[in-house]
All heavy atoms as TSV, in Angstrom:
chain	resi	resn	atom	element	x	y	z
A	1	MET	N	N	58.673	34.408	184.055
A	1	MET	CA	C	59.862	34.184	183.265
A	1	MET	C	C	60.081	32.680	183.108
A	1	MET	O	O	60.017	31.938	184.078
A	1	MET	CB	C	61.080	34.819	183.945
A	1	MET	CG	C	62.306	34.603	183.122
A	1	MET	SD	S	63.874	35.286	183.696
A	1	MET	CE	C	63.487	36.880	184.271
A	2	LYS	N	N	60.334	32.266	181.869
A	2	LYS	CA	C	60.588	30.855	181.600
A	2	LYS	C	C	62.020	30.495	181.975
A	2	LYS	O	O	62.936	31.299	181.829
A	2	LYS	CB	C	60.387	30.538	180.117
A	2	LYS	CG	C	58.960	30.540	179.644
A	2	LYS	CD	C	58.907	30.050	178.202
A	2	LYS	CE	C	57.510	30.083	177.649
A	2	LYS	NZ	N	56.657	29.041	178.165
A	3	LYS	N	N	62.185	29.270	182.445
A	3	LYS	CA	C	63.516	28.725	182.705
A	3	LYS	C	C	63.751	27.638	181.665
A	3	LYS	O	O	63.030	26.630	181.634
A	3	LYS	CB	C	63.607	28.151	184.115
A	3	LYS	CG	C	64.975	27.590	184.413
A	3	LYS	CD	C	65.070	27.019	185.812
A	3	LYS	CE	C	66.450	26.432	186.027
A	3	LYS	NZ	N	66.531	25.714	187.288
A	4	ILE	N	N	64.726	27.839	180.813
A	4	ILE	CA	C	65.008	26.918	179.715
A	4	ILE	C	C	66.398	26.344	179.910
A	4	ILE	O	O	67.361	27.085	180.129
A	4	ILE	CB	C	64.922	27.656	178.358
A	4	ILE	CG1	C	63.550	28.312	178.203
A	4	ILE	CG2	C	65.217	26.699	177.211
A	4	ILE	CD1	C	63.478	29.321	177.081
A	5	GLU	N	N	66.483	25.014	179.817
A	5	GLU	CA	C	67.770	24.343	179.954
A	5	GLU	C	C	68.006	23.449	178.754
A	5	GLU	O	O	67.100	22.746	178.311
A	5	GLU	CB	C	67.797	23.477	181.214
A	5	GLU	CG	C	67.656	24.258	182.504
A	5	GLU	CD	C	67.551	23.349	183.698
A	5	GLU	OE1	O	68.602	22.997	184.268
A	5	GLU	OE2	O	66.410	22.984	184.047
A	6	VAL	N	N	69.220	23.490	178.240
A	6	VAL	CA	C	69.642	22.563	177.198
A	6	VAL	C	C	70.543	21.549	177.878
A	6	VAL	O	O	71.565	21.908	178.461
A	6	VAL	CB	C	70.383	23.290	176.059
A	6	VAL	CG1	C	70.899	22.290	175.035
A	6	VAL	CG2	C	69.461	24.314	175.392
A	7	LEU	N	N	70.139	20.289	177.830
A	7	LEU	CA	C	70.906	19.215	178.459
A	7	LEU	C	C	71.816	18.579	177.421
A	7	LEU	O	O	71.355	18.208	176.339
A	7	LEU	CB	C	69.971	18.148	179.030
A	7	LEU	CG	C	68.830	18.606	179.936
A	7	LEU	CD1	C	68.032	17.397	180.406
A	7	LEU	CD2	C	69.337	19.414	181.104
A	8	GLY	N	N	73.081	18.441	177.760
A	8	GLY	CA	C	74.000	17.792	176.840
A	8	GLY	C	C	75.408	17.816	177.383
A	8	GLY	O	O	75.728	18.562	178.303
A	9	THR	N	N	76.254	17.011	176.786
A	9	THR	CA	C	77.622	16.860	177.276
A	9	THR	C	C	78.620	17.720	176.525
A	9	THR	O	O	79.825	17.569	176.706
A	9	THR	CB	C	78.046	15.383	177.178
A	9	THR	OG1	O	77.910	14.958	175.821
A	9	THR	CG2	C	77.215	14.512	178.092
A	10	GLY	N	N	78.139	18.618	175.693
A	10	GLY	CA	C	79.041	19.504	174.960
A	10	GLY	C	C	79.283	19.081	173.528
A	10	GLY	O	O	80.127	19.659	172.847
A	11	CYS	N	N	78.535	18.115	173.037
A	11	CYS	CA	C	78.696	17.662	171.653
A	11	CYS	C	C	78.193	18.744	170.695
A	11	CYS	O	O	77.542	19.711	171.102
A	11	CYS	CB	C	77.940	16.364	171.423
A	11	CYS	SG	S	76.139	16.539	171.537
A	12	SER	N	N	78.465	18.581	169.420
A	12	SER	CA	C	78.069	19.585	168.437
A	12	SER	C	C	76.553	19.760	168.387
A	12	SER	O	O	76.055	20.880	168.236
A	12	SER	CB	C	78.608	19.236	167.048
A	12	SER	OG	O	78.060	18.009	166.595
A	13	GLY	N	N	75.809	18.688	168.549
A	13	GLY	CA	C	74.347	18.779	168.551
A	13	GLY	C	C	73.826	19.562	169.745
A	13	GLY	O	O	72.876	20.341	169.622
A	14	CYS	N	N	74.470	19.387	170.874
A	14	CYS	CA	C	74.074	20.112	172.084
A	14	CYS	C	C	74.380	21.593	171.949
A	14	CYS	O	O	73.565	22.446	172.304
A	14	CYS	CB	C	74.791	19.530	173.302
A	14	CYS	SG	S	74.465	17.774	173.563
A	15	ARG	N	N	75.544	21.905	171.408
A	15	ARG	CA	C	75.906	23.312	171.199
A	15	ARG	C	C	74.978	23.966	170.192
A	15	ARG	O	O	74.546	25.109	170.375
A	15	ARG	CB	C	77.363	23.427	170.740
A	15	ARG	CG	C	78.363	23.108	171.848
A	15	ARG	CD	C	79.795	23.472	171.465
A	15	ARG	NE	N	80.222	22.927	170.182
A	15	ARG	CZ	C	80.812	21.752	170.013
A	15	ARG	NH1	N	81.065	20.980	171.058
A	15	ARG	NH2	N	81.175	21.347	168.813
A	16	ALA	N	N	74.636	23.234	169.131
A	16	ALA	CA	C	73.735	23.768	168.111
A	16	ALA	C	C	72.352	24.038	168.697
A	16	ALA	O	O	71.737	25.070	168.394
A	16	ALA	CB	C	73.634	22.796	166.933
A	17	LEU	N	N	71.850	23.134	169.527
A	17	LEU	CA	C	70.539	23.345	170.137
A	17	LEU	C	C	70.567	24.558	171.053
A	17	LEU	O	O	69.643	25.372	171.041
A	17	LEU	CB	C	70.077	22.106	170.906
A	17	LEU	CG	C	68.705	22.224	171.575
A	17	LEU	CD1	C	67.613	22.537	170.548
A	17	LEU	CD2	C	68.369	20.947	172.339
A	18	PHE	N	N	71.626	24.728	171.817
A	18	PHE	CA	C	71.741	25.892	172.697
A	18	PHE	C	C	71.700	27.185	171.880
A	18	PHE	O	O	70.993	28.136	172.232
A	18	PHE	CB	C	73.022	25.825	173.527
A	18	PHE	CG	C	73.189	26.992	174.458
A	18	PHE	CD1	C	72.495	27.041	175.655
A	18	PHE	CD2	C	74.033	28.040	174.129
A	18	PHE	CE1	C	72.628	28.128	176.517
A	18	PHE	CE2	C	74.183	29.128	174.981
A	18	PHE	CZ	C	73.474	29.165	176.175
A	19	GLU	N	N	72.433	27.210	170.781
A	19	GLU	CA	C	72.438	28.398	169.920
A	19	GLU	C	C	71.061	28.650	169.322
A	19	GLU	O	O	70.606	29.798	169.260
A	19	GLU	CB	C	73.484	28.239	168.818
A	19	GLU	CG	C	74.914	28.293	169.337
A	19	GLU	CD	C	75.944	27.916	168.288
A	19	GLU	OE1	O	75.609	27.851	167.081
A	19	GLU	OE2	O	77.105	27.688	168.672
A	20	THR	N	N	70.373	27.601	168.897
A	20	THR	CA	C	69.037	27.733	168.314
A	20	THR	C	C	68.049	28.244	169.349
A	20	THR	O	O	67.232	29.123	169.067
A	20	THR	CB	C	68.565	26.387	167.732
A	20	THR	OG1	O	69.511	25.949	166.752
A	20	THR	CG2	C	67.193	26.505	167.083
A	21	VAL	N	N	68.121	27.707	170.560
A	21	VAL	CA	C	67.219	28.142	171.636
A	21	VAL	C	C	67.480	29.608	171.973
A	21	VAL	O	O	66.531	30.397	172.110
A	21	VAL	CB	C	67.376	27.249	172.887
A	21	VAL	CG1	C	66.663	27.852	174.083
A	21	VAL	CG2	C	66.857	25.848	172.598
A	22	THR	N	N	68.740	29.989	172.078
A	22	THR	CA	C	69.080	31.379	172.389
A	22	THR	C	C	68.542	32.311	171.307
A	22	THR	O	O	67.973	33.364	171.602
A	22	THR	CB	C	70.610	31.529	172.526
A	22	THR	OG1	O	71.062	30.645	173.567
A	22	THR	CG2	C	71.002	32.944	172.866
A	23	ARG	N	N	68.678	31.898	170.062
A	23	ARG	CA	C	68.163	32.710	168.944
A	23	ARG	C	C	66.644	32.821	169.012
A	23	ARG	O	O	66.078	33.900	168.841
A	23	ARG	CB	C	68.607	32.096	167.622
A	23	ARG	CG	C	68.155	32.870	166.424
A	23	ARG	CD	C	68.717	32.308	165.144
A	23	ARG	NE	N	68.044	32.912	164.010
A	23	ARG	CZ	C	68.071	32.424	162.793
A	23	ARG	NH1	N	68.768	31.336	162.536
A	23	ARG	NH2	N	67.429	33.017	161.815
A	24	ALA	N	N	65.971	31.706	169.271
A	24	ALA	CA	C	64.504	31.702	169.344
A	24	ALA	C	C	64.015	32.622	170.450
A	24	ALA	O	O	63.065	33.392	170.255
A	24	ALA	CB	C	63.988	30.281	169.564
A	25	VAL	N	N	64.647	32.562	171.606
A	25	VAL	CA	C	64.254	33.411	172.739
A	25	VAL	C	C	64.392	34.882	172.348
A	25	VAL	O	O	63.510	35.703	172.625
A	25	VAL	CB	C	65.085	33.075	173.997
A	25	VAL	CG1	C	64.933	34.145	175.060
A	25	VAL	CG2	C	64.675	31.716	174.544
A	26	GLY	N	N	65.480	35.219	171.685
A	26	GLY	CA	C	65.690	36.595	171.250
A	26	GLY	C	C	64.669	37.046	170.225
A	26	GLY	O	O	64.100	38.137	170.332
A	27	GLU	N	N	64.421	36.205	169.229
A	27	GLU	CA	C	63.474	36.563	168.176
A	27	GLU	C	C	62.050	36.671	168.697
A	27	GLU	O	O	61.250	37.446	168.180
A	27	GLU	CB	C	63.542	35.560	167.024
A	27	GLU	CG	C	64.807	35.684	166.208
A	27	GLU	CD	C	64.844	34.769	165.004
A	27	GLU	OE1	O	63.818	34.143	164.655
A	27	GLU	OE2	O	65.925	34.669	164.378
A	28	MET	N	N	61.729	35.885	169.720
A	28	MET	CA	C	60.381	35.895	170.284
A	28	MET	C	C	60.248	36.930	171.409
A	28	MET	O	O	59.162	37.116	171.944
A	28	MET	CB	C	60.030	34.507	170.819
A	28	MET	CG	C	59.966	33.431	169.751
A	28	MET	SD	S	59.757	31.772	170.461
A	28	MET	CE	C	58.048	31.873	171.016
A	29	SER	N	N	61.352	37.575	171.760
A	29	SER	CA	C	61.380	38.548	172.861
A	29	SER	C	C	60.808	37.962	174.151
A	29	SER	O	O	60.053	38.615	174.868
A	29	SER	CB	C	60.620	39.821	172.476
A	29	SER	OG	O	61.212	40.431	171.360
A	30	LEU	N	N	61.175	36.712	174.427
A	30	LEU	CA	C	60.700	36.048	175.633
A	30	LEU	C	C	61.494	36.499	176.850
A	30	LEU	O	O	62.698	36.739	176.753
A	30	LEU	CB	C	60.858	34.528	175.511
A	30	LEU	CG	C	59.952	33.776	174.567
A	30	LEU	CD1	C	60.324	32.301	174.588
A	30	LEU	CD2	C	58.504	33.956	174.947
A	31	GLU	N	N	60.809	36.565	177.972
A	31	GLU	CA	C	61.505	36.743	179.241
A	31	GLU	C	C	61.869	35.342	179.705
A	31	GLU	O	O	61.002	34.580	180.129
A	31	GLU	CB	C	60.603	37.447	180.247
A	31	GLU	CG	C	60.407	38.904	179.967
A	31	GLU	CD	C	59.766	39.624	181.137
A	31	GLU	OE1	O	60.035	39.259	182.299
A	31	GLU	OE2	O	58.989	40.533	180.861
A	32	ALA	N	N	63.144	34.997	179.563
A	32	ALA	CA	C	63.568	33.633	179.878
A	32	ALA	C	C	65.042	33.620	180.231
A	32	ALA	O	O	65.808	34.469	179.780
A	32	ALA	CB	C	63.312	32.715	178.681
A	33	THR	N	N	65.402	32.637	181.040
A	33	THR	CA	C	66.809	32.350	181.266
A	33	THR	C	C	67.116	31.082	180.487
A	33	THR	O	O	66.329	30.135	180.487
A	33	THR	CB	C	67.126	32.125	182.759
A	33	THR	OG1	O	66.367	31.015	183.241
A	33	THR	CG2	C	66.824	33.356	183.576
A	34	VAL	N	N	68.233	31.091	179.803
A	34	VAL	CA	C	68.651	29.929	179.015
A	34	VAL	C	C	69.995	29.478	179.561
A	34	VAL	O	O	70.927	30.270	179.676
A	34	VAL	CB	C	68.787	30.280	177.519
A	34	VAL	CG1	C	69.187	29.044	176.721
A	34	VAL	CG2	C	67.486	30.868	176.969
A	35	SER	N	N	70.084	28.191	179.901
A	35	SER	CA	C	71.347	27.670	180.429
A	35	SER	C	C	71.644	26.308	179.815
A	35	SER	O	O	70.757	25.634	179.305
A	35	SER	CB	C	71.294	27.563	181.954
A	35	SER	OG	O	70.291	26.651	182.346
A	36	LYS	N	N	72.943	25.949	179.866
A	36	LYS	CA	C	73.384	24.625	179.430
A	36	LYS	C	C	73.651	23.802	180.676
A	36	LYS	O	O	74.263	24.285	181.622
A	36	LYS	CB	C	74.680	24.714	178.629
A	36	LYS	CG	C	74.510	25.218	177.224
A	36	LYS	CD	C	75.765	24.998	176.413
A	36	LYS	CE	C	76.788	26.051	176.720
A	36	LYS	NZ	N	77.952	26.003	175.841
A	37	GLU	N	N	73.198	22.571	180.662
A	37	GLU	CA	C	73.461	21.650	181.772
A	37	GLU	C	C	74.287	20.499	181.227
A	37	GLU	O	O	73.813	19.748	180.373
A	37	GLU	CB	C	72.166	21.141	182.383
A	37	GLU	CG	C	72.364	20.204	183.549
A	37	GLU	CD	C	73.149	20.849	184.682
A	37	GLU	OE1	O	72.636	21.808	185.281
A	37	GLU	OE2	O	74.286	20.395	184.949
A	38	GLU	N	N	75.531	20.386	181.705
A	38	GLU	CA	C	76.424	19.327	181.251
A	38	GLU	C	C	76.715	18.290	182.321
A	38	GLU	O	O	77.386	17.301	182.051
A	38	GLU	CB	C	77.725	19.940	180.721
A	38	GLU	CG	C	77.495	20.819	179.490
A	38	GLU	CD	C	78.777	21.407	178.922
A	38	GLU	OE1	O	79.851	21.229	179.533
A	38	GLU	OE2	O	78.693	22.053	177.865
A	39	ASN	N	N	76.205	18.500	183.529
A	39	ASN	CA	C	76.427	17.568	184.626
A	39	ASN	C	C	75.589	16.308	184.402
A	39	ASN	O	O	74.357	16.370	184.361
A	39	ASN	CB	C	76.049	18.234	185.949
A	39	ASN	CG	C	76.263	17.325	187.131
A	39	ASN	OD1	O	75.576	16.318	187.276
A	39	ASN	ND2	N	77.210	17.693	187.973
A	40	LEU	N	N	76.265	15.169	184.248
A	40	LEU	CA	C	75.560	13.924	183.925
A	40	LEU	C	C	74.553	13.512	184.990
A	40	LEU	O	O	73.470	13.010	184.659
A	40	LEU	CB	C	76.547	12.789	183.667
A	40	LEU	CG	C	77.263	12.845	182.324
A	40	LEU	CD1	C	78.274	11.712	182.211
A	40	LEU	CD2	C	76.283	12.795	181.178
A	41	GLU	N	N	74.877	13.708	186.238
A	41	GLU	CA	C	73.940	13.333	187.304
A	41	GLU	C	C	72.661	14.148	187.190
A	41	GLU	O	O	71.560	13.624	187.348
A	41	GLU	CB	C	74.578	13.518	188.674
A	41	GLU	CG	C	75.642	12.485	188.982
A	41	GLU	CD	C	76.281	12.688	190.347
A	41	GLU	OE1	O	75.709	13.399	191.194
A	41	GLU	OE2	O	77.360	12.119	190.561
A	42	ARG	N	N	72.800	15.431	186.911
A	42	ARG	CA	C	71.616	16.289	186.757
A	42	ARG	C	C	70.823	15.900	185.513
A	42	ARG	O	O	69.601	15.862	185.528
A	42	ARG	CB	C	72.051	17.753	186.696
A	42	ARG	CG	C	70.903	18.703	186.490
A	42	ARG	CD	C	70.855	19.773	187.543
A	42	ARG	NE	N	70.038	20.892	187.139
A	42	ARG	CZ	C	68.718	20.918	187.221
A	42	ARG	NH1	N	68.065	19.893	187.681
A	42	ARG	NH2	N	68.043	21.972	186.828
A	43	ILE	N	N	71.523	15.605	184.418
A	43	ILE	CA	C	70.851	15.185	183.186
A	43	ILE	C	C	70.058	13.908	183.447
A	43	ILE	O	O	68.893	13.798	183.072
A	43	ILE	CB	C	71.876	14.987	182.043
A	43	ILE	CG1	C	72.450	16.344	181.619
A	43	ILE	CG2	C	71.233	14.274	180.858
A	43	ILE	CD1	C	73.638	16.260	180.689
A	44	ILE	N	N	70.672	12.941	184.108
A	44	ILE	CA	C	70.002	11.674	184.424
A	44	ILE	C	C	68.793	11.903	185.313
A	44	ILE	O	O	67.782	11.213	185.189
A	44	ILE	CB	C	71.007	10.686	185.054
A	44	ILE	CG1	C	72.037	10.251	184.005
A	44	ILE	CG2	C	70.296	9.481	185.647
A	44	ILE	CD1	C	73.232	9.512	184.565
A	45	SER	N	N	68.862	12.895	186.187
A	45	SER	CA	C	67.732	13.166	187.091
A	45	SER	C	C	66.464	13.552	186.322
A	45	SER	O	O	65.358	13.407	186.834
A	45	SER	CB	C	68.090	14.269	188.100
A	45	SER	OG	O	68.080	15.545	187.499
A	46	PHE	N	N	66.614	14.008	185.093
A	46	PHE	CA	C	65.454	14.324	184.257
A	46	PHE	C	C	64.897	13.082	183.567
A	46	PHE	O	O	63.857	13.151	182.915
A	46	PHE	CB	C	65.828	15.360	183.191
A	46	PHE	CG	C	65.925	16.763	183.714
A	46	PHE	CD1	C	67.155	17.321	184.010
A	46	PHE	CD2	C	64.786	17.529	183.911
A	46	PHE	CE1	C	67.253	18.620	184.479
A	46	PHE	CE2	C	64.870	18.829	184.385
A	46	PHE	CZ	C	66.103	19.376	184.667
A	47	GLY	N	N	65.599	11.954	183.662
A	47	GLY	CA	C	65.142	10.732	183.009
A	47	GLY	C	C	65.424	10.717	181.518
A	47	GLY	O	O	64.842	9.937	180.773
A	48	VAL	N	N	66.332	11.560	181.088
A	48	VAL	CA	C	66.660	11.678	179.668
A	48	VAL	C	C	67.652	10.592	179.283
A	48	VAL	O	O	68.667	10.407	179.946
A	48	VAL	CB	C	67.248	13.076	179.378
A	48	VAL	CG1	C	67.779	13.160	177.972
A	48	VAL	CG2	C	66.212	14.143	179.634
A	49	MET	N	N	67.348	9.882	178.193
A	49	MET	CA	C	68.233	8.817	177.736
A	49	MET	C	C	68.922	9.163	176.416
A	49	MET	O	O	69.794	8.445	175.966
A	49	MET	CB	C	67.449	7.512	177.572
A	49	MET	CG	C	66.794	7.034	178.855
A	49	MET	SD	S	67.943	6.799	180.219
A	49	MET	CE	C	68.745	5.309	179.705
A	50	ALA	N	N	68.502	10.267	175.777
A	50	ALA	CA	C	69.091	10.677	174.508
A	50	ALA	C	C	69.330	12.183	174.549
A	50	ALA	O	O	68.504	12.935	175.051
A	50	ALA	CB	C	68.160	10.316	173.357
A	51	LEU	N	N	70.471	12.574	174.014
A	51	LEU	CA	C	70.846	13.990	174.023
A	51	LEU	C	C	70.972	14.496	172.592
A	51	LEU	O	O	71.222	13.705	171.696
A	51	LEU	CB	C	72.166	14.172	174.767
A	51	LEU	CG	C	72.149	13.756	176.231
A	51	LEU	CD1	C	73.549	13.846	176.823
A	51	LEU	CD2	C	71.174	14.601	177.028
A	52	PRO	N	N	70.813	15.765	172.371
A	52	PRO	CA	C	70.526	16.817	173.329
A	52	PRO	C	C	69.069	16.775	173.775
A	52	PRO	O	O	68.223	16.154	173.121
A	52	PRO	CB	C	70.813	18.105	172.545
A	52	PRO	CG	C	70.509	17.750	171.137
A	52	PRO	CD	C	70.923	16.303	170.998
A	53	ALA	N	N	68.796	17.435	174.877
A	53	ALA	CA	C	67.424	17.512	175.375
A	53	ALA	C	C	67.113	18.962	175.733
A	53	ALA	O	O	68.008	19.731	176.081
A	53	ALA	CB	C	67.241	16.618	176.590
A	54	LEU	N	N	65.843	19.285	175.633
A	54	LEU	CA	C	65.380	20.627	175.943
A	54	LEU	C	C	64.378	20.553	177.084
A	54	LEU	O	O	63.421	19.778	177.027
A	54	LEU	CB	C	64.731	21.261	174.707
A	54	LEU	CG	C	64.168	22.676	174.856
A	54	LEU	CD1	C	65.268	23.656	175.238
A	54	LEU	CD2	C	63.489	23.103	173.566
A	55	VAL	N	N	64.625	21.342	178.114
A	55	VAL	CA	C	63.765	21.376	179.295
A	55	VAL	C	C	63.223	22.794	179.443
A	55	VAL	O	O	63.991	23.759	179.432
A	55	VAL	CB	C	64.555	20.980	180.564
A	55	VAL	CG1	C	63.686	21.084	181.804
A	55	VAL	CG2	C	65.138	19.582	180.417
A	56	VAL	N	N	61.906	22.899	179.549
A	56	VAL	CA	C	61.263	24.201	179.742
A	56	VAL	C	C	60.482	24.143	181.049
A	56	VAL	O	O	59.602	23.290	181.211
A	56	VAL	CB	C	60.325	24.549	178.570
A	56	VAL	CG1	C	59.638	25.891	178.806
A	56	VAL	CG2	C	61.090	24.565	177.245
A	57	ASP	N	N	60.839	25.018	181.958
A	57	ASP	CA	C	60.188	25.092	183.267
A	57	ASP	C	C	60.135	23.729	183.965
A	57	ASP	O	O	59.111	23.319	184.500
A	57	ASP	CB	C	58.789	25.700	183.143
A	57	ASP	CG	C	58.831	27.162	182.720
A	57	ASP	OD1	O	59.822	27.850	183.057
A	57	ASP	OD2	O	57.889	27.626	182.052
A	58	GLY	N	N	61.270	23.007	183.906
A	58	GLY	CA	C	61.393	21.734	184.605
A	58	GLY	C	C	60.809	20.531	183.886
A	58	GLY	O	O	60.875	19.415	184.394
A	59	ARG	N	N	60.258	20.732	182.695
A	59	ARG	CA	C	59.621	19.637	181.939
A	59	ARG	C	C	60.399	19.375	180.653
A	59	ARG	O	O	60.658	20.301	179.876
A	59	ARG	CB	C	58.181	20.035	181.601
A	59	ARG	CG	C	57.367	18.898	181.066
A	59	ARG	CD	C	55.891	19.322	180.878
A	59	ARG	NE	N	55.488	18.926	179.552
A	59	ARG	CZ	C	55.275	19.742	178.532
A	59	ARG	NH1	N	55.377	21.028	178.680
A	59	ARG	NH2	N	54.933	19.276	177.354
A	60	VAL	N	N	60.772	18.112	180.415
A	60	VAL	CA	C	61.471	17.745	179.189
A	60	VAL	C	C	60.475	17.837	178.031
A	60	VAL	O	O	59.434	17.178	178.045
A	60	VAL	CB	C	62.058	16.316	179.283
A	60	VAL	CG1	C	62.718	15.924	177.965
A	60	VAL	CG2	C	63.047	16.209	180.435
A	61	VAL	N	N	60.794	18.674	177.048
A	61	VAL	CA	C	59.892	18.838	175.905
A	61	VAL	C	C	60.458	18.221	174.632
A	61	VAL	O	O	59.733	18.039	173.659
A	61	VAL	CB	C	59.529	20.324	175.672
A	61	VAL	CG1	C	58.747	20.883	176.853
A	61	VAL	CG2	C	60.759	21.164	175.390
A	62	SER	N	N	61.736	17.867	174.650
A	62	SER	CA	C	62.347	17.205	173.501
A	62	SER	C	C	63.628	16.518	173.957
A	62	SER	O	O	64.344	17.035	174.815
A	62	SER	CB	C	62.678	18.223	172.407
A	62	SER	OG	O	63.363	17.604	171.333
A	63	ALA	N	N	63.901	15.358	173.359
A	63	ALA	CA	C	65.138	14.643	173.670
A	63	ALA	C	C	65.600	13.862	172.445
A	63	ALA	O	O	64.784	13.287	171.726
A	63	ALA	CB	C	64.939	13.685	174.836
A	64	GLY	N	N	66.912	13.894	172.224
A	64	GLY	CA	C	67.506	13.083	171.166
A	64	GLY	C	C	67.390	13.662	169.771
A	64	GLY	O	O	67.655	12.960	168.802
A	65	ARG	N	N	67.012	14.945	169.649
A	65	ARG	CA	C	66.861	15.545	168.318
A	65	ARG	C	C	67.471	16.935	168.282
A	65	ARG	O	O	67.357	17.683	169.222
A	65	ARG	CB	C	65.376	15.693	167.967
A	65	ARG	CG	C	64.655	14.398	167.794
A	65	ARG	CD	C	63.238	14.614	167.260
A	65	ARG	NE	N	63.250	15.400	166.032
A	65	ARG	CZ	C	62.438	16.436	165.815
A	65	ARG	NH1	N	61.580	16.836	166.713
A	65	ARG	NH2	N	62.489	17.089	164.676
A	66	ARG	N	N	68.053	17.255	167.148
A	66	ARG	CA	C	68.417	18.641	166.870
A	66	ARG	C	C	67.154	19.290	166.329
A	66	ARG	O	O	66.596	18.821	165.348
A	66	ARG	CB	C	69.489	18.726	165.789
A	66	ARG	CG	C	70.863	18.439	166.261
A	66	ARG	CD	C	71.826	18.862	165.175
A	66	ARG	NE	N	73.143	18.360	165.445
A	66	ARG	CZ	C	74.198	18.703	164.742
A	66	ARG	NH1	N	74.072	19.528	163.720
A	66	ARG	NH2	N	75.367	18.219	165.051
A	67	LEU	N	N	66.716	20.316	166.978
A	67	LEU	CA	C	65.474	20.967	166.581
A	67	LEU	C	C	65.762	22.167	165.696
A	67	LEU	O	O	66.754	22.868	165.881
A	67	LEU	CB	C	64.712	21.433	167.826
A	67	LEU	CG	C	64.324	20.349	168.825
A	67	LEU	CD1	C	63.791	20.977	170.103
A	67	LEU	CD2	C	63.282	19.423	168.213
A	68	SER	N	N	64.851	22.419	164.752
A	68	SER	CA	C	64.967	23.612	163.920
A	68	SER	C	C	64.516	24.822	164.729
A	68	SER	O	O	63.882	24.689	165.781
A	68	SER	CB	C	64.095	23.475	162.673
A	68	SER	OG	O	62.715	23.542	163.038
A	69	LEU	N	N	64.788	25.993	164.219
A	69	LEU	CA	C	64.370	27.224	164.874
A	69	LEU	C	C	62.845	27.248	165.023
A	69	LEU	O	O	62.330	27.591	166.083
A	69	LEU	CB	C	64.866	28.439	164.085
A	69	LEU	CG	C	64.525	29.806	164.661
A	69	LEU	CD1	C	65.140	29.992	166.040
A	69	LEU	CD2	C	64.989	30.897	163.711
A	70	ASP	N	N	62.135	26.857	163.982
A	70	ASP	CA	C	60.671	26.849	164.048
A	70	ASP	C	C	60.154	25.846	165.070
A	70	ASP	O	O	59.168	26.120	165.781
A	70	ASP	CB	C	60.056	26.559	162.677
A	70	ASP	CG	C	60.224	27.740	161.716
A	70	ASP	OD1	O	60.388	28.883	162.180
A	70	ASP	OD2	O	60.179	27.511	160.485
A	71	GLU	N	N	60.808	24.686	165.176
A	71	GLU	CA	C	60.372	23.697	166.170
A	71	GLU	C	C	60.594	24.214	167.588
A	71	GLU	O	O	59.735	24.038	168.459
A	71	GLU	CB	C	61.141	22.374	165.971
A	71	GLU	CG	C	60.742	21.618	164.726
A	71	GLU	CD	C	61.636	20.434	164.450
A	71	GLU	OE1	O	62.879	20.558	164.579
A	71	GLU	OE2	O	61.100	19.359	164.090
A	72	VAL	N	N	61.722	24.876	167.813
A	72	VAL	CA	C	62.000	25.437	169.147
A	72	VAL	C	C	60.978	26.511	169.469
A	72	VAL	O	O	60.411	26.534	170.570
A	72	VAL	CB	C	63.441	25.991	169.225
A	72	VAL	CG1	C	63.634	26.785	170.515
A	72	VAL	CG2	C	64.459	24.867	169.136
A	73	LYS	N	N	60.684	27.381	168.524
A	73	LYS	CA	C	59.712	28.437	168.754
A	73	LYS	C	C	58.349	27.854	169.109
A	73	LYS	O	O	57.652	28.349	170.021
A	73	LYS	CB	C	59.592	29.343	167.537
A	73	LYS	CG	C	60.766	30.284	167.376
A	73	LYS	CD	C	60.565	31.172	166.160
A	73	LYS	CE	C	61.671	32.180	166.014
A	73	LYS	NZ	N	61.452	33.064	164.847
A	74	ALA	N	N	57.945	26.796	168.420
A	74	ALA	CA	C	56.664	26.158	168.705
A	74	ALA	C	C	56.630	25.598	170.122
A	74	ALA	O	O	55.632	25.726	170.834
A	74	ALA	CB	C	56.360	25.076	167.673
A	75	LEU	N	N	57.723	24.970	170.546
A	75	LEU	CA	C	57.789	24.409	171.896
A	75	LEU	C	C	57.781	25.499	172.962
A	75	LEU	O	O	57.170	25.338	174.017
A	75	LEU	CB	C	59.039	23.536	172.050
A	75	LEU	CG	C	59.028	22.217	171.278
A	75	LEU	CD1	C	60.405	21.570	171.311
A	75	LEU	CD2	C	57.967	21.274	171.839
A	76	LEU	N	N	58.427	26.610	172.688
A	76	LEU	CA	C	58.493	27.694	173.664
A	76	LEU	C	C	57.190	28.482	173.738
A	76	LEU	O	O	56.906	29.111	174.747
A	76	LEU	CB	C	59.658	28.635	173.345
A	76	LEU	CG	C	61.060	28.039	173.425
A	76	LEU	CD1	C	62.102	29.090	173.085
A	76	LEU	CD2	C	61.319	27.421	174.780
A	77	ALA	N	N	56.406	28.442	172.674
A	77	ALA	CA	C	55.139	29.181	172.640
A	77	ALA	C	C	54.052	28.490	173.450
A	77	ALA	O	O	53.040	29.093	173.766
A	77	ALA	CB	C	54.682	29.361	171.204
A	78	ARG	N	N	54.256	27.245	173.797
A	78	ARG	CA	C	53.232	26.490	174.547
A	78	ARG	C	C	53.016	27.059	175.909
A	78	ARG	O	O	53.847	27.502	176.610
A	78	ARG	CB	C	53.630	25.021	174.695
A	78	ARG	CG	C	53.626	24.276	173.408
A	78	ARG	CD	C	53.951	22.836	173.675
A	78	ARG	NE	N	54.015	22.104	172.427
A	78	ARG	CZ	C	54.381	20.874	172.322
A	78	ARG	NH1	N	54.719	20.201	173.400
A	78	ARG	NH2	N	54.416	20.283	171.168
């Protein structure tokens, strides 16, 4: 099962990425947990300097961009 985290402070871009990731997981029928991380100390621990960020299985796969549904699906398929 994949562990997917959306890092962000609650801005519109962060909320949009969370919704896109949740949709992608559903459409791909992935076994995954999707969570939002808003704790700044935890976000900083990933070394992320731009938000929103997407973390899959502990690895930052995108930062500082709103991703399209197709881009999220491509990242999750890896």
